[in-house]
N, C-alpha and C positions, 0 to 999 in steps of 0.2 A: 345347483345353485340357490334354493330353499336352505338350507345348512350356512352355506358360503355369505348369505343374505342375515339369517340371524347374527353369525360370529362379528361380522361388523356391525352389528344393532350393541349387539354385548359388549364390544371391544374398542370400539369407534373411542370413545368419549376417556376411556384411560389412558391410552393410545394417544390422542390427540393431547391431553394435560401431559403424559409424562416428554412427550420431544415439544410442547410447549417450552418447561422447563430447562432445556439446552437454547432452543430458539431464540426465546422470546417474542414470537409475532405467530398469532392466532393464523393467519395465511398461511404462514411458513408451516408450520405446525399443521395443519390441514392436508398442504399440500405434500407433507410429506407422511403420514398416516396413509392417504388415498392412495399414494407409492408402495406404501409397503402389504395393503391390502391387492394393489395390481402384482407386485411382486408372489403375494402366498397361489395370488389366480395362476398366474402362469408354471409355478412348481408344483401347484394341485396334484400331477401325478405320482409325486413325490413325498408326500404329505404321512404318507403310512410311515415312514422311516424318523418324522421325528418326534421325542419322546414325548415331551412338552410344549403343542403349540403354541399354549399362552407365552409360556416363558422364550420362545423364539421370537414371537410379532415384539415383544419387548427386547432384543436384542437384535433383530432388524431395526427396530424404529428409532433406537440410540445409534444405532452406526451411520442411519439416514442423516437424524440428525446432525452428527459431529461432521458427515463428509461433509454435509450443507456450509457449515460451520468451517470450517478447512475450506471451501471453494470458495465462500462468497465473503472470508471475512479474512481471509490471508491478506489481501491490500483493502481494509474498510476504506469506504471514501470520506475521506475528510478537506473538510475547505482549506484549499489553499492559502486565502487569506486569515486563518485562523491559526497557521501553523509560523515560528517566530523561530529564527536560528542568532545564535552565539558564535557568529565567527570567527571573533580574535583569541579562541582557543587553538583554532588550529594553526600550528608551528610546523610551518615546511623546513627546511636547509636552504634553502631561496630567502626564507623570510632575513633569516642571518645578517645575508649582504646588503638587507634592506634597512636603512634607518628608519629607525622610531617616527621618525614626523611622519616619512611615504606610506608606513603601515598603517599608525592609524588615521592617515584620510583617507587611505584605501579602506578600510575596513566603516569608518564612518557612508565610504559613499555606498559602500554593497551594505549595510545596515538599513539606509536610505532606500532601497531598491523595492519597488514591489513583491510581494511573498513571492508568487508567483516566479518571475526572474531571478530571485533573490535564493530561490527553495533550483532551479534548473542551474543556477550557478554552480551553487554548493554542489551536486550530484557530477556533474559533469566536469568543476575545475576542481573541488575538492575532494571528489572522492573515487573521482578516477573512472566515469564512468560514459560508456559510450553515449553519442547523441539515441541512438536509435533503447536502446536500456530505459535512455530516461523516457524517452516518448512512452516505451509501452508501462512504464512505472506508473505514468502521469498521466496515460490514457489522452496524447495530446500527437502531433506531427511531427515528423523528425526538423519539418521546417519549422517550426511554432519552438524549438530547442533552439532551432540555430537564429533564430530573430531573436531570442528574450539573452542569449547568447552577447549576442553584436549591440546589443539597447545596455550591455550591463557592460563589455568592455566600451561603449562610447563613454558610458556614464562616468565611469573609472579614468581612463584617458583625459577626459576633459575635467578633472579635479584633480588629478596629478601636475601642476604646474611643468614644461617644461627644465625651465632649469634647475630644479630636485631631480627631475629623468638625467640632465648632463652632468652634474654636481656627481649623481650614484656612477654611471659609468666612467667616468674621470676615477674612481675610489676604483672600484673593478681595473683597469688599467695595471692600478699603481701596484696593486695586489699582486 
């Protein structure tokens, strides 16, 4: 136990700085180094198999730091209000049949939607994700996804006059 304490005092600061260079957070780096020493304590019976204990501890620290980054930054927390989308560049085969006036009006309405509503609309309608997938990605309920899509659909339908929709349907039947 005394040797473990001395090793902790000897290497904690170095391992902390090393981990900090990866994770950029004092609290997280401190937690990682504590986890490294916990790991060391749990494998204390196999320490005689390790040739260079310092190198081994640095490798564990690196791995724990990279694991932290992978798990906690895979889906970084970003405010939905700070994200902007340009939906005008997405062209689907259906857009070919819609007049440029309708497309312009729909895109204008979509771009005026609140950020979260616009993002949900893009993920479901543009990227083809299911409600459950979008809910998981954005950490919201499926009901919220459904409600936001209903809001988007309502705003779009209110913006496109029935006369334009009627002329579009007439053109499709002529083709």
